[in-house]
N, C-alpha and C positions, 0 to 999 in steps of 0.2 A: 402585311396579313396577320390577324391577330393571332395571337396563340394563347390557349390554356387550357385547362385542363379540369378537372373534378376525379375527386376522390367517390368512387359508388358503389353499392351492393344493390343489385336489383334484384329484387324479392318475388315483382309482380309484371306481369306483362304491361307493358304505355306505358311502367311508371318513371321513366324519365325519357316522355317525349315531349316534346314544348307544346304549352298550352297558356291562359294567360292566370292560371293559379300555378303556375309550375315557382318555384323557392325564386324571391327575387335574383342573386348571384347569378344563378342559371340564365332567366333571361336576359339579364344584364351581358353576361357574356353569351351570347348567340348574338345581340344586337349588336354587341362591338365586331364581330367575326360577319356579321352582314353586313355594317357600314365600311368592312374595309373590302370585302368582295367587291363590292359598289365602286369605291375609289381605283380598287386595281383593272376595273375593266368599264371603264368611260365610256359613254355614248348611247346611245335610244335603241338599237338594235338588241336582238334575242340574244341572251348571255349561254354560253353552254360550259358546263363545270363538270368536270369528272372529281368523283373520291373515294380517294384510294388509300394504301398503305402499305408496309413492306413485307408484313406478316400478318397474318390473321389474327385474330381477336383483340385490335389495338382498339377497334368501337368506331371506325368507316361509316360502318352502315347506320350507327345512332345518328354522328356528325350530321352523314349525307342526309338522312331523314329530317333532324331538329334544324338542318341551315335551309331546308325547303320549306319547313313551317314557318321559320325566322320571316321569311321572304313574302309569304302565304298572308302573314297578320299585316301586310303593307298593302294590302289586295293587289297584288301585281298577281300576274297570268302566270300559274309554275307546276311544270312537269318535273313529278321524280320517276326518274327509272331504273329499276333494277337490275344493273346490267351484268350481273355476280350471276354467271349461268348454269356456275357450279355449284354455289353454296347460296341461296340466295335466302334472303332474311327481311329482306321490305315488309311484304305482306304477311307475314307474321307479328312481329313487331309492331303492326298499326292495325292489324287486326283486319285483314281489308281478303277477300278473291285471292287466290293462288292463281289463278289462269283465267280463260288466255291470256297472254302477256306479251312477252318481245316477242321470244322463240316463233312463239305462234305467227306473229305477223310479219318477221320474216321468212318462214316457207310457205307465208299466202296461205296458213288454215283459220287464221282471222281476222278480221276487219279493225280500223282504227276505232270503230265507233263501240265495238264490241270488248275489244282488250283494254282501251282510258276507262281508267274506274274514277269517275270525279267525287270526290268525297266533300261532302256539305259539312261535316262532322270537323275537319281539317283545312277545308278550306285550298286546297292544290288537287291537281290530277295525276294518279299513280298507273304506270306503267309497272307489272310487277314482272316478276324473269318468266314465267311460262312452265311449259315444258322442259324436263333437260336434256337439254341435245347431246347427243353422240362425240360434235367437234365446234363445243363454242366459239374457239379462235374462227373458224373458217364464214361463222353467223354472222362473229363482229366486226371484220374485217371484211364483208360482201359489201358490193355496191347496194344492194339496198339498206341493208345499215344505214350507209350516207345520204341516201336518198330521203330514205325516212326522218333520218337528225331534220334534214334541211324543211323536210314539211313540219315539222313542229318547229322550225323556228318563228313560221307564218304567225304559228297560233297564240305563243309563249312569249314572255317577258324574259323568263330563266327556266333554263331546264337543270337539272341535278342529274347524274349517274352514279349512280353508287358501282362501282369496279373490283375486280377481286385483287388481292394483293399484288404488285407490281414485281415481287420477286421472286410469286410460285409461279405464274405463267405469265405469256404475255398480253394476253388479253386488253388490259389496262393502256399498253404502250402501242400496241396495234390503232388505237383511237386518237394518237396524238395531233392528225390532222384533218381531224371530225370536231373536234372541240376547241371553246378558248384557253384552258387552261386547268391546271390540276390541282387540287386541294391535296396535302399531304398527309395522314394523322400516324404520329407518335404516340406511344405507351411510356409513360413514367414507371420509371423500375422496370423496363419490359424492352423494349427498342434500344437495341446497341448504336453505338455509331458509325460501326462498319456497316451496318444496313440502310442508317440512312445516307452514305455515303454512295452505297449501293444502287440507291433506289434512285439519288439524282443523276447517277453515271448511266441509269439503265432511261432516264427520261430525256436525258441530254440526246444521246444517241439516237433517241426517236423525232428529236427537235421539238420536243414538250415546250409548253411552258408553264413555268413552276410557279403559283401561285403566292404561295407560303406555306403555312405549319398548322397545324393544330394538335396541341399539346394535350391527351385527356390521361384522366384516373393520376392527377398529382395531388396530393396530402399537402394543403398551409396549413395544417392546422398543427407541426409540431406532432403528430401519432398520439393526438390526445382523443380518443374514441370516443370518451365521455363527451366531447364537446356537442353543443347543439349543432353549430356548424361542421360537424365530423363530414356527413354524405353530401354537402352540397359547397364545396369552397373551391372556386375559380380566380386564375390572374390572367390577364390579358395582356397584351403590348404590340411590339409592332417587328416583324423580322423581313428585310429585303437584302438584294442582292442576289441571290441564286435568279430569281428569276425574272431575271435581264437575262440568262443564257439559252439560249434555244430561243427557237422566233415561236413554232407554235400559229396556231390562227387567230385573226384581230379581227 
């Protein structure tokens, strides 16, 4: 799985959303990540991938959005779901309507036609979180959630779900039976080794398939802030091993 990072300071909304006008290194990094996801989950059937982190503010939501956009650039049928029913950010980051969304669908207060937003600007479909429920965990582990994902599998090539941090609440782990694999986001100079270990242990207990790691906010310029490349510097490589531990859905 590709591991890459970017040292960034977001100054305005949408600045770091992937597009054809994004810096070359940013585009190449997400292309590498996209390719590795494709090879990690071979086959022609729909792939459902969860994106999470150990803690908040590690860049999981931006990663989930941009990876979905990267697959949309291939003219794939892509659905991005904001599954963080506690602190959702996808709609705000993409400047889309906040609702109705996932929670409204799960409690029967909205239809798929009303809740799923088809964005011509981004070339993908988006399901926002919707109203914040009193018990997000109950909704995510419900039969309605499982049935909803199964129905979406018949409509899309790729489904990406932005989930809460795995060490903060159990929401991410309880979906291990319904997704094909997890991407784990870790942040340079922030995510501690013990957090990574605990995150892997938590997902292993849930019999989840870990596809790999995404390494964010890495400064590859040696701290030269005046460098023109300071805000966009990426690295990527391959990391295998733990993904073979745990079953997960195939």
